[in-house]
Every structure is written in C-alpha cells, then in structure tokens.
C-alpha positions in Angstrom: 4.9 26.0 8.9 1.6 24.6 7.9 2.3 20.4 6.8 0.1 21.9 3.8 2.6 24.4 2.8 5.5 22.0 3.6 4.0 19.7 1.0 4.0 22.3 -1.6 7.9 23.5 -1.2 9.7 20.2 -0.6 8.1 17.4 1.9 7.7 14.2 1.2 7.7 10.2 1.1 9.6 7.9 1.6 10.0 4.0 2.4 13.4 3.0 4.4 14.4 -0.8 4.9 13.2 -3.0 7.9 13.8 -6.4 9.3 10.6 -8.5 10.4 10.4 -11.7 12.5 10.4 -15.2 9.9 9.2 -14.1 6.4 7.7 -10.6 7.6 9.2 -8.2 5.9 8.5 -4.1 7.7 8.9 -1.2 6.2 9.1 2.4 7.0 7.1 4.9 5.5 8.5 8.0 6.0 7.6 11.7 6.3 9.6 15.0 5.7 12.3 16.4 3.9 15.7 15.1 3.2 15.4 11.7 5.1 14.9 14.3 8.0 11.5 13.1 9.7 8.6 16.0 10.2 5.6 14.1 12.2 3.8 11.5 8.9 1.2 11.5 6.6 -2.8 10.9 6.9 -3.5 7.4 7.2 -6.5 8.0 5.7 -4.7 8.5 2.3 -2.5 5.8 2.1 -2.8 3.6 -0.3 -0.2 0.4 -0.7 0.1 -2.9 -2.9 3.9 -5.0 -3.0 4.8 -6.6 -6.2 6.2 -9.5 -5.7 8.1 -12.5 -8.4 6.0 -12.8 -10.9 4.4 -9.4 -10.2 2.1 -11.1 -8.5 -0.1 -8.0 -5.9 0.0 -8.3 -1.8 -1.3 -6.0 -0.1 0.7 -4.8 3.5 -0.6 -3.9 6.0 -0.1 -0.9 7.6 0.4 0.0 10.9 0.8 3.8 12.2 2.9 4.8 15.0 4.1 7.9 16.4 6.0 9.6 14.1 6.0 6.8 10.9 3.4 4.1 9.3 4.9 0.4 8.9 3.8 -1.7 5.7 4.6 -5.3 6.1 4.1 -8.3 3.8 5.0 -11.7 3.9 7.5 -13.3 1.4 6.0 -15.7 0.3 9.4 -17.0 -1.7 12.8 -15.9 -3.3 13.1 -13.0 -4.9 12.7 -9.1 -5.0 9.3 -7.7 -3.7 9.1 -4.0 -4.8 6.6 -1.8 -2.6 4.6 0.9 -3.8 2.2 4.0 -1.5 0.4 6.2 -2.7 -1.3 8.9 -1.4 -4.2 10.2 -2.3 -3.7 13.4 -4.2 -4.0 17.0 -2.2 -5.3 20.3 -4.3 -3.3 23.4 -2.8 -4.9 26.4 -4.2 -2.9 30.2 -3.4 -4.2 33.2 -3.1 -2.4 36.6 -4.1 -2.5 37.4 -0.9 1.0 34.5 -0.4 -2.0 32.9 1.3 -2.3 28.8 0.9 -5.8 26.8 1.2 -6.8 22.8 1.1 -9.0 22.6 -1.9 -9.7 23.5 -5.4 -10.2 27.2 -6.8 -14.0 27.1 -7.2 -13.4 27.5 -3.3 -11.6 30.7 -3.1 -11.6 34.2 -4.3 -8.2 36.1 -6.2 -6.6 32.4 -6.2 -3.9 33.2 -8.8 -2.0 28.9 -8.8 -4.3 25.7 -7.5 -2.0 22.4 -8.0 -3.7 19.0 -7.3 0.0 17.5 -5.0 0.3 13.3 -5.5 3.2 11.6 -3.8 4.6 8.1 -4.5 8.0 5.9 -2.5 8.9 3.0 -3.4 11.9 0.4 -2.4 13.3 -2.4 -3.8 13.2 -5.6 -1.3 15.4 -8.9 -1.6 13.9 -12.0 -0.2 16.2 -14.6 -0.1 18.6 -16.6 -2.9 17.0 -13.6 -5.1 19.2 -14.6 -8.7 19.6 -12.1 -11.6 18.1 -8.7 -11.1 16.0 -7.4 -13.9 14.0 -3.7 -13.3 10.7 -3.6 -14.5 7.2 -0.6 -14.2 4.7 -2.6 -12.0 3.4 0.3 -10.7 3.0 4.4 -10.5 2.8 6.8 -12.5 6.1 8.0 -12.4 8.5 5.9 -11.3 11.9 5.5 -10.9 13.9 1.8 -12.8 17.6 1.8 -11.2 20.2 -0.1 -13.3 21.0 -2.2 -10.1 19.1 -3.3 -7.0 21.5 -2.0 -4.8 24.9 0.7 -4.7 28.4 0.5 -4.0 30.9 3.4 -3.0 33.1 4.6 -5.9 30.9 3.7 -8.8 27.9 5.8 -10.8 24.4 4.4 -10.7 21.9 4.8 -13.6 17.8 6.1 -13.3 15.5 5.3 -15.4 12.3 8.1 -14.6 9.0 6.9 -16.5 6.1 9.2 -16.6 2.7 7.2 -17.3 5.2 4.5 -18.8 7.4 5.9 -20.4 11.0 7.4 -20.4 10.3 11.6 -19.6 13.1 13.2 -20.1 14.0 17.3 -18.6 13.0 16.4 -15.4 15.5 17.1 -12.5 16.2 14.5 -10.0 17.7 14.9 -6.5 20.0 12.1 -4.8 19.9 12.1 -1.1 22.4 11.2 1.6 20.8 10.1 4.6 23.4 10.5 6.6 24.8 13.6 5.3 20.8 14.7 5.4 21.3 16.7 2.1 21.2 16.3 -1.4 24.3 15.7 -3.1 23.8 15.6 -6.6 21.2 17.2 -8.7 21.0 15.5 -12.5 18.3 16.3 -15.6 17.0 12.9 -17.6 17.7 12.9 -20.6 16.2 12.0 -23.5 16.1 8.2 -22.9 14.3 9.3 -19.4 17.9 8.5 -18.0 19.8 9.9 -15.1 23.5 9.0 -13.8 24.9 9.9 -10.0 28.2 9.0 -8.2 27.9 7.3 -5.2 30.9 9.1 -3.1 29.9 7.2 0.1 28.6 4.7 1.6 25.0 5.1 3.6 21.3 5.3 2.1 20.4 7.7 -0.3 17.2 8.2 -1.5 16.2 9.3 -5.6 13.3 12.0 -6.1 11.9 13.9 -8.9 9.2 15.9 -9.1 6.9 16.6 -12.7 4.8 19.2 -12.9 2.3 18.2 -15.6 -0.3 21.2 -16.9 -2.2 18.7 -19.3 -3.5 17.5 -16.2 -5.7 20.2 -14.8 -9.1 20.5 -14.4 -11.3 23.5 -15.3 -12.1 26.0 -12.3 -10.1 23.4 -9.6 -6.3 22.7 -10.2 -3.6 24.4 -12.8 -1.9 21.3 -12.9 -0.3 18.2 -10.8 1.9 17.5 -9.2 4.0 14.3 -9.2 6.6 13.8 -6.7 8.1 10.2 -5.9 11.7 9.1 -4.3 13.6 5.8 -4.4 15.4 4.3 -1.5 18.8 2.3 -2.0 21.6 1.3 0.4 24.7 0.7 -0.3 27.1 -3.0 -0.8 
C-alpha cells in the first residue's frame, strides 16, 4: 500500500531512546505502525525542538539513516528534556473511486473526502540528577501529559490529553507494546482529558491518540484536520 495511504489508515511517527556520547543525547525518529518500522519520512517535512529545564528551547541536529532519523541535542544541565517532532501537514483527497491523491480537493474531480494530516511525536528524557518530575505542556497541538516520566509493571499510568492547551474528552487512545508489536489496551479520555492504562509487562510502550477537528477545514481544500500524536515511555 502506498505510504501516503498508510498514513491515512494508521502509520505514525514516534521517538525512541538512544544513548549519546558525553552530554549528547540521541533519539531515534521512527515511522511505521505499532512500533514496527516501515521506511522513514521525508526529512524536509520534519521540524523539531527540545524543551530543556526552565523551558529553554534547543534546536536539535537531525541526521537521516536508512530506516530512521536521529535527533541529537546536548544536555546542558540536569533535568527533564522534552524533544518534540512535527511533520508538516499532508493533504490527502479521496475520490468516489476509492483513489487517494496528495493535494486538496480542488485539484481533483469527484472528491468525497479530503483531510489535512498533522503528525507529532514526543518523549520525556531524564538527564543527570533530575529531581522531582512535574508534568508540563510545552508545545504541540495534541499533547500527552503523563503523571510520571516512567512506567512500572503492575501499576497504572494516567495521561492527560490536551488539545490546543486544554483537556479534550472523548478521544480514543491506544497503548502499544513494542515487544508485543500490537496495542494491548484502548481507552477514551474522560471529561478531564484523562485516560488510564494498566502496565502489564516490562519494556517500551507507545501511547497514540488521533483527533479529528472539522472546524479546522479550509473551503475547497480539505474537510477537516486530523491530528495524530505519540508518546513513548519505558518501564523502570
């Protein structure tokens, strides 16, 4: 299936941890589904910023590899660093013949749906003696705020989902296990934007949310904007 269509039906980006040298921190930017890679995205579509302690903004270096990109930044002082990656929105139109084409509806005939797909990925990276963790919203139209920066098997994790800086209810969230290669749980955010999952195994987990907003339509171009965001966390 064409990668453009795969993005409509479920492919996403995510950030996985790597170790750097010295004070450098390397993070992998991956593309695929359920934490299984499937090539990588066009580097021209990538923009990234890292928020350090005190909300300092760091512009990371991005290097392209065969099946992923590496996001690199320098930890200047102890604390939690939050790398964020945005992909420039991609507009995809669907015709009545079930053909998918890149570009707004005005470019094609017999379009039955057109959407602008905007993908984001986030990770929380401890560096040095971090001290107490405090959840904070620093960036992102659709953003996960976990109650803790790490997971522990046999406990629950609660995440608050923000849309344009405010808690959003009724959004379906999936919890994916990298080791299992599939989602192990699904939840829906409550009135406070909170969803809770049991952590049933050790390893790496990805939380993914998809939110459609018809109010972000543009006449004769697309009917809605679809925001997809991911947060990857590891067990202790």
